[in-house]
C-alpha positions as CSV (number, residue, x, y, z in Angstrom):
1,M,103.1,103.8,60.9
2,D,103.9,100.5,62.0
3,Q,107.6,100.1,63.2
4,M,110.0,97.5,62.2
5,P,111.2,95.2,65.0
6,S,114.1,96.8,66.7
7,E,117.4,94.8,67.5
8,F,116.4,95.7,71.2
9,S,112.9,94.4,71.0
10,R,114.1,91.1,72.9
11,P,116.3,91.6,75.8
12,D,119.8,90.3,75.2
13,L,119.6,88.8,78.9
14,K,120.8,85.1,79.7
15,V,122.0,85.2,83.1
16,V,121.1,87.2,86.1
17,L,123.1,87.0,89.4
18,V,121.6,88.2,92.5
19,A,123.2,88.4,95.8
20,T,121.6,87.4,99.0
21,D,122.5,87.7,102.7
22,F,118.8,86.6,103.7
23,S,118.1,90.5,105.0
24,A,114.9,92.3,103.7
25,R,116.9,94.1,101.6
26,S,118.3,91.4,99.6
27,D,115.0,89.8,99.6
28,R,113.9,92.9,97.6
29,A,116.7,92.3,95.2
30,V,115.9,88.6,94.8
31,R,112.2,89.7,93.9
32,R,113.3,92.3,91.5
33,A,116.0,89.8,89.9
34,A,113.4,87.2,89.4
35,S,110.9,89.4,87.8
36,I,114.0,90.5,85.4
37,A,114.9,87.3,84.6
38,R,111.6,85.8,84.1
39,D,110.5,88.7,81.5
40,A,113.8,87.9,79.4
41,G,113.5,84.0,79.9
42,A,117.0,84.2,81.6
43,R,118.7,81.9,84.1
44,L,118.9,83.2,87.8
45,V,121.9,82.5,89.9
46,L,120.8,82.9,93.6
47,T,124.0,83.8,95.4
48,H,125.2,83.9,98.7
49,V,129.0,84.6,100.2
50,V,130.4,83.2,103.2
51,D,133.0,85.1,104.7
52,D,136.2,82.9,105.0
53,D,138.0,85.0,107.4
54,Q,137.2,82.9,110.1
55,P,138.2,79.3,111.4
56,E,137.5,76.5,108.9
57,R,135.2,74.6,110.8
58,I,132.7,78.0,111.0
59,V,133.1,78.4,107.3
60,A,132.0,75.0,106.5
61,A,129.1,75.2,109.1
62,E,128.0,78.5,107.4
63,C,128.4,77.0,104.0
64,D,126.1,74.1,104.8
65,L,123.4,76.7,106.3
66,A,123.6,78.7,103.1
67,E,123.1,75.8,100.8
68,T,120.2,75.0,102.7
69,A,118.6,78.2,102.9
70,L,119.1,78.7,99.1
71,A,117.6,75.5,98.2
72,D,114.7,76.1,100.7
73,A,114.2,79.6,99.0
74,I,114.2,78.1,95.5
75,R,111.6,75.5,96.6
76,E,109.2,77.5,98.5
77,H,109.1,80.9,97.1
78,A,106.3,81.6,94.7
79,Y,108.3,84.4,92.8
80,L,111.0,81.8,91.8
81,S,108.4,79.2,90.9
82,G,109.1,77.8,87.5
83,L,112.4,79.9,86.8
84,P,115.6,78.0,85.8
85,C,117.4,79.0,89.1
86,S,120.6,78.0,90.4
87,P,121.8,78.3,94.2
88,L,125.6,79.4,94.5
89,V,127.7,79.7,97.8
90,V,131.2,81.2,97.4
91,C,133.8,81.8,99.8
92,G,135.4,85.2,100.3
93,T,134.9,88.9,101.3
94,P,131.3,89.9,100.4
95,F,132.1,92.3,97.6
96,D,134.9,90.3,95.9
97,G,132.9,87.1,96.2
98,I,129.7,88.4,94.3
99,V,132.0,90.1,91.7
100,Q,134.0,87.0,91.1
101,A,130.6,84.9,91.0
102,A,129.3,87.5,88.3
103,E,132.4,86.9,86.4
104,Q,132.6,82.8,86.7
105,Q,128.5,82.5,85.6
106,G,129.1,84.7,82.6
107,A,126.3,87.2,84.2
108,D,124.9,89.9,81.9
109,L,123.3,91.5,85.1
110,C,124.3,91.8,88.8
111,V,121.3,92.6,91.1
112,I,122.1,93.7,94.7
113,G,120.1,95.3,97.6
114,S,120.5,98.8,98.7
115,H,123.0,100.0,100.8
116,R,122.2,100.7,104.6
117,R,121.7,104.2,105.5
118,A,122.4,105.7,109.0
119,F,120.5,108.1,110.8
120,L,121.4,112.0,109.5
121,R,124.4,110.3,107.9
122,D,125.0,108.6,104.4
123,I,127.4,105.8,104.9
124,F,127.5,104.2,101.4
125,V,131.2,104.7,101.0
126,G,133.1,101.4,101.9
127,T,129.9,99.2,101.8
128,T,129.5,96.1,100.1
129,A,127.2,97.6,97.7
130,E,129.6,100.3,96.9
131,R,132.4,98.0,96.5
132,V,130.5,95.7,94.1
133,I,129.6,98.7,91.9
134,R,133.2,99.9,91.9
135,N,134.6,96.7,90.8
136,S,131.9,94.7,88.9
137,P,132.6,93.9,85.0
138,V,129.0,93.6,84.4
139,P,126.2,96.1,85.2
140,V,124.8,96.4,88.6
141,L,121.2,96.9,89.5
142,M,120.7,98.3,93.0
143,A,117.3,97.5,94.0
144,N,115.7,100.2,96.1
145,I,111.9,100.1,95.1
146,D,108.9,97.9,95.6
147,P,110.1,94.8,93.4
148,A,106.2,94.2,92.7
149,L,106.0,97.2,90.5
150,R,107.1,97.0,87.0
151,Y,109.5,99.8,85.7
152,A,107.2,102.2,84.1
153,T,109.4,105.4,84.0
154,S,113.0,105.9,83.8
155,L,115.7,108.5,83.7
156,A,118.8,108.8,81.8
157,P,121.2,111.5,82.8
158,V,124.0,111.8,80.0
159,D,127.2,113.8,79.4
160,L,127.6,113.2,75.7
161,S,130.4,110.8,76.5
162,E,130.8,107.3,75.3
163,C,130.2,106.1,78.6
164,S,126.7,107.6,78.7
165,L,126.0,106.5,75.3
166,Q,126.9,102.9,76.3
167,A,125.0,103.0,79.4
168,L,121.9,103.9,77.2
169,K,122.6,101.2,74.9
170,T,123.2,98.4,77.8
171,G,120.0,99.7,79.7
172,R,118.0,99.0,76.2
173,R,119.9,95.9,75.5
174,L,118.9,94.2,78.9
175,G,115.3,95.0,78.2
176,L,115.0,97.2,81.1
177,L,114.2,100.6,79.2
178,G,111.9,99.5,76.3
179,Q,108.7,99.4,78.2
180,T,109.4,102.8,80.5
181,R,108.5,106.4,79.5
182,M,112.2,107.6,79.3
183,V,113.3,110.9,80.1
184,V,116.9,111.8,78.8
185,L,118.6,114.5,80.7
186,H,121.5,116.5,79.9
187,V,122.9,119.1,82.1
188,Y,125.1,121.9,80.6
189,D,127.2,124.4,82.3
190,A,127.1,128.0,81.5
191,A,129.5,129.2,84.0
192,A,130.7,132.3,81.9
193,A,127.5,133.9,82.7
194,G,128.6,134.3,86.5
195,M,131.9,135.9,85.2
196,L,130.3,137.9,82.9
197,S,127.8,139.7,85.2
198,Y,130.8,140.0,87.7
199,A,132.9,141.8,85.0
200,G,129.8,144.1,84.5
201,V,128.4,142.9,81.0
202,H,125.1,144.2,80.4
203,K,122.5,141.7,81.4
204,G,120.7,141.6,78.1
205,N,124.2,140.3,76.5
206,V,124.2,137.9,79.4
207,D,120.6,136.8,78.7
208,D,121.6,136.3,75.0
209,Y,124.5,134.1,76.3
210,L,122.5,131.8,78.3
211,A,119.9,131.4,75.7
212,D,122.5,130.7,72.9
213,A,124.2,127.9,75.5
214,R,120.7,126.4,75.9
215,V,120.3,126.3,72.3
216,E,123.7,124.8,71.7
217,A,122.9,122.3,74.7
218,V,119.8,121.0,73.1
219,R,121.8,120.6,69.5
220,D,124.6,118.6,71.2
221,L,122.0,116.3,72.8
222,V,120.0,115.6,69.5
223,R,123.5,115.1,67.8
224,F,124.5,112.5,70.8
225,L,121.0,110.7,70.5
226,K,121.0,110.2,66.7
227,P,123.1,106.9,66.4
228,L,120.9,105.2,69.2
229,D,117.8,105.2,66.7
230,L,115.3,105.3,69.7
231,D,112.2,105.7,67.4
232,D,110.8,102.5,68.7
233,M,111.1,104.1,72.3
234,D,108.8,106.3,74.2
235,Y,111.0,108.8,75.1
236,S,111.6,112.6,75.9
237,T,114.5,115.0,76.3
238,T,115.4,117.9,78.7
239,V,118.4,120.1,79.2
240,R,119.1,122.2,82.4
241,E,122.0,124.4,83.2
242,G,123.7,123.9,86.7
243,I,126.0,121.2,88.7
244,A,125.4,117.8,87.3
245,Q,124.9,115.8,90.6
246,A,122.2,118.6,92.1
247,A,120.4,118.8,88.6
248,I,120.1,115.1,88.5
249,V,119.0,114.7,92.0
250,D,116.5,117.6,91.3
251,A,115.0,116.0,88.4
252,A,114.4,112.6,89.9
253,A,112.7,114.4,92.4
254,E,110.3,116.1,90.1
255,L,110.0,113.0,87.9
256,R,110.1,110.0,90.7
257,P,111.5,107.7,88.2
258,D,111.2,103.7,88.7
259,L,114.7,103.5,87.3
260,V,117.7,105.8,86.9
261,V,120.5,104.5,84.3
262,I,124.1,105.8,84.4
263,G,127.4,105.0,83.2
264,T,130.6,105.0,85.2
265,H,134.0,104.6,83.7
266,G,135.8,101.3,85.0
267,R,139.0,101.6,86.2
268,R,141.4,99.0,87.4
269,G,143.9,99.1,90.7
270,A,144.4,101.9,92.8
271,V,142.9,104.6,90.7
272,R,139.8,102.9,91.3
273,L,139.3,104.4,94.9
274,L,136.2,106.2,93.9
275,L,133.5,106.2,91.5
276,G,132.8,109.0,89.4
277,S,131.3,112.2,91.5
278,V,128.2,112.2,89.7
279,T,127.6,108.6,90.0
280,E,128.6,108.4,93.6
281,E,126.2,111.5,94.4
282,V,123.4,109.8,92.5
283,L,123.9,106.3,94.4
284,R,123.9,108.2,97.8
285,R,120.9,110.4,97.3
286,L,118.4,108.7,95.2
287,N,116.3,106.0,96.7
288,R,115.0,104.6,93.1
289,D,116.4,101.3,91.4
290,I,119.6,102.5,89.7
291,L,121.2,100.5,86.8
292,I,125.1,101.2,86.9
293,V,126.9,100.6,83.6
294,P,130.7,100.1,83.7
295,V,131.9,101.4,80.4
296,R,134.4,98.7,80.0
297,D,131.4,96.2,80.1
298,A,129.4,98.0,77.8
299,A,131.9,98.6,75.3
């Protein structure tokens, strides 16, 4: 049966801002941002931040060099050919400059390269990437995988909150989910099973409790998704019992999605010292492209 055109059938994406420090990591981000902008018919803003915490003459010289490098990139790189592409050099700390540029340019999406990974140790917290994600008022896409590959599969972990609902809506509105086979994952907690076993409750009764908890989780997920009207999308659902962070990482290892979409609560001021623990763990451990949607933007 033919589907009526969805309100999400065309991406609502007019400005994509991508940050570059001219490294291989940021080149991957630029290529991904260019592909997304081209598909959506959006304008691409190619941004470099010059650290202004140095002598004025050095700042001026670095700004001149950056402007030349950005202009050369737009002129010479085939993947930018034909795109409405604007160079932008801003001064400040890297993360603050990227966030302010996204706000000033009216960006619908900010694309950044992946954070550095230290040998035997993750150093995500405190990096420019983490700070951009933590402070950005617009969705941030961390580019990790080969940008030549279009998104074919996606994973959307949801906790049945408004934050998760808005993350799904935003990923769909930006056109990043529409062409993918999406798996919506809900992780539920059946912690009482352990307490029942510890209390000596018969195993059959514990099994009944676990079965009921799973059925209820499935029902909750169906109710959660109903307002989204996903009939025009290729999606499936799955529920897993356990700790959210571990279950999401395990699911991603099994499904190997090209894109993971996750929401995080946007907070201002001192309380924004950390992302939500689930989002933070996903960012640290998954080497996939990850779209992080701050709920204040989506709402």
